[in-house]
N, C-alpha and C positions, 0 to 999 in steps of 0.2 A: 629216895633211892630208886634206881632204875631196875631193869630186868636183865638177867644174864644173857649175853649174846654169844653164840658159837660162831666165831669168825675164823674161817680157814683161809689159807693163802689164795685159793681160787676165788675168794670173795673180795679180794683186794686188788685194786689197780695202782701200780706205782707210776706216778706222774713226774716226769723229769723235764722241766723247761731248760733248754740249752742254747748257748751261743758261744761257739769256739771253745768247746770243752774236750778236745781230742785227748788230752793228757789224763783226764779223770773218768770220762764216761764209760769206758770199757770196764774198768775196775768196779764201778758202781753197779753196772748191770750184772757182771759176773757174781758179785757178792749176794745180790738179791736172788739170783737163780740158785745159788748154793743153798739158800735158805728155803727154797721151794716157791718163791714168788716169781712166777713166769709171765704174769700179765703186766707188761711194762710198756708204757706209752711215752715216747720221747717227742716233745713238740719243739721244733728247732727254729730259732730266730734268725734264719739265713746265715748260718755259719760259713766262714770262708776257709775253714780247715777241714779235717776229715771226720768231724763229729758225727755227721749223719751216716757216713759209710761204716764207721766203727760200730755205731749203735745197731745198724741193720745186720752186720756180721755177727753180733752178739745175740741176735734173736729178738730184739725189741721192735715194736711197731713204731715207725718214724713218720711224723707228719710235719710238713713245712708250714709254719704259721702264716696266715694271710696278711697280718698287720705287723706292727712293730711294738717292741717292749714286752717285758716279762708279764705285766698285768694282762695285756691283751692275749698273750699266749695261754695263760692259765684259764682265762675266761673262755677262750675258744676250745681248749682241751676239755674242760668240765662239761661242755655240751655234748661231747662225743662219748663220754663215759657213763656207764650205767651199773657199776658194781656197788656192793653194799658199803664199801669204804674206799676212799682215795687217800693214798699217802703221797704227799708232795715232798720232793727232795731235790736239791741242786745236783748238777752233774759234774761238779768240780772236785769231788773227792774230799770235801771238807767234813762231810757227815758220815757216820758209820752205819751202813745198812743193818748191822746186827742190832742196832737200837730200835728197830721197828717194833719189836715185841714190847718194849717199854711204852711206845706210843699207842699200841693197840690195846694194852691191858685195861685202861680206864673205859674204853668203848666196850670191850668184852664184859666188863663188870657192870655196864649200864649206868655209869656215873658221869659220862661226858659224851658230847657230840663232836667236840673239837679238841684235839690234844696237841699241845705245843711242846716242841723239844727245846728245853732251856740250855743254850750253849755256854752261858756265862758262869755256870757252876763247875765246869770241867773242860777247859780248853788247853790245847797244846801251846807251848811257848812259841810266839811268832804268828799264831793264827789270827790274832787281831793286831792292828797297828794301835798305837796309843790314841790317835784321833778317833778311830772307829770304836774303840772300847768306851771312850768318854762319851761319844755321840750316842751309842746304844744306851748307856745308863741315863743320859739326859732325856732321851725320847721315851724310855720306859717310865721314868719318874713323871714326866709330863702326862703320859697316858693314864697312869694310876691316879694322878691328881684330878684330871678332867673327867674320867669315866668311872672312877671309884672301883675299878676291877683289879684284883691283885695279880697282874701279869708282869713278869720280870724279864721276858725276852720276846716281845711281840714281833720283832723283826727277823726271827729265825726262819730259815727256809725249809725246815724239816717239821712237818705237821701231818696229822691224820684227821680226816673229816668224814662224818657219816653221810650217807646218801641224802637223808632228809635235809641236812644242812647245805651240802654243796649244790643241791638242785634248787635251793631257795635263795642263795646269795645273789646279789645284783652288783657285779663288779664294773666299775666305771673308770677306775684309774688304770692307765696303760703301762706304767713303769714299775719301779721297785717299791711303790707304795702298796702293791698288792697284798703283802703280808699284813700291813696295817688295816687295809680295807677288809680282809677276811676276818680279822679279829673284831673290828667294829661291827660288821654285819652279824657276827655270832652273838655278841651281847645285845645288840639292838633288837634282834628277832627272838630273844628269849631262849637261845640254845645254851647248853652248859659247856663251860670251857675248863680245861685242866692243863696242868703244866708238869712235865717230867724232866729230870736231868738227863742230858745226853753228852756224848763226846763231841769235840770239835777240833779239827785238824787244820794244818796249813793247806792252803789252796794249791792244787796242781795246775800250773799255768798262770796266765795273767788275769787280774781282776777285771770284771766288767763294771763294777760299782764305782761311781765317781763321788767320793765322800762329800764334797761341798755341794755340788749341784743336786745329787740325789738326796743328801741330808736335808737340804732346804725343802725339797718337794715332799719328803716324808713328814717333816715337822708341820708344813702347811696342810697336809692331808689330815693329820691328827686333829687339827683345829677345825678344818672345814667339815669333816665328817661327824663332828659333834652334833650337827643338826639332825643326823639320822638317828643317833642314839638318844639324845636328850637336849633339845633346843632350849630348855629351861636354863641350862648353864650360861647361855648368852644373856639371859635376863638377869641372872645373878651378877654377871660381869657389869652390865649396864647399871643395875641397882647400886653396885659397889662404887662405880664412878660418880653417880649422882650423890650418894651419901658423902663421899670424900669431898666433892666440890662444895656440898652444902656445909660440911664441917669447917672447911677452910674459910669459906665466905662468912659463916656464922661467927667464927672466932674474931674475924676482922670487924664485923658489925658490933659485937659485944665490946670489943676493945675500944672502938670509937665511941660507943654509947657511954662507957665509963668515963671517957674524957669529954662528955657532954657534946658529942657530935652525932646527931641522929642521922640514920640512913633508912628512911621508911621504905623506899622502893627496893633497896637491896635486901631489907629484912623479908619482904614479900618473896623475892627471888630465893632466899635461903629456905623459906617454908616450902616453896614449890619443889626445890631440889631434894629436900629431905623427904617430903611426902611422896614425890615421884620415885625416889630410891626405894622407899619402903614398899610401894605398890609393885615395882618391878620384881623385888625379891619375893613378895607374897604370891604374885602370879606365877613366878618361876617355881616356887615350892609346890603349888597345886599341879602345874604341868609336869614337874618331875615325878610326883606321886602317880599321876595318870600314866605316864610313859612306862614307869617301872611295873605298874599294875597290868598294863597291856602286855608287856613282855612276859610276865609271870603267867598271865592267862593263856597266851599262845603256847607256852611250855606245857601247861596242864592239859590243854586240848590235844597237843601232840602225844602226850603220855597216855591219855585216855584212848586215842585212836590206835596207838601201838598195842594197848592192852586188849582192845576189841579185835 
């Protein structure tokens, strides 16, 4: 259990990465200001519409990102921010600014460093296409299987991060994989993650996400970034392949032996495959334990530092 934190609106920066969001950005900024959240940073990905002009008229600080892609924009923006908490939200009007209190509550209670807004529990009809909804569920199931973390909407664009977390993450992906990367960095570095239900509405304006291309990149990122969290998972995979090949080859050798056809060399190969598979899994188990222990140690050190 963590320590209660008094987080006021002035302690929070609202970070909004945008690109051609003129139909939604004004409403998003207005709603946050009504709630008392006036520290709003819009980092714009070279919009060709009036996104930047509207954001400035509404009183937000607007920065033109130096590179391309949502991930690069978020990484650049986080270096400019120094508030106790950052709340990330898209500027297309799909998320409800009023849900910010749900996101901040676990941080205030001291039980989370990263809070994810789960859209899949309460979304407006038409907010997701069937393809996007199926893709989200597949990616989340893959993430839970590989990382063992009970997250059900890791691709959400509405999340809150503490200063200790967002100042320590190392973002390398430049596109829509940024949400995946933030989630992986959180669990890899021993920070606590929580999930709360939020509302999700139909987008105002055209979508920037390309389901097939960006979906492929997100799936690829989930697997690639496993090395940051727990490379032992790769050893489990290799061990499983070796054992499977050993089993198949072994069945063949035994079958032939029962028919009085010996395969001495192949029997040696079977033994190598089985022993190799067992060794990969054993080493993976040790590495997995070490990585989890290190993550837990980092968390304990942070808590002791906060206490002091």
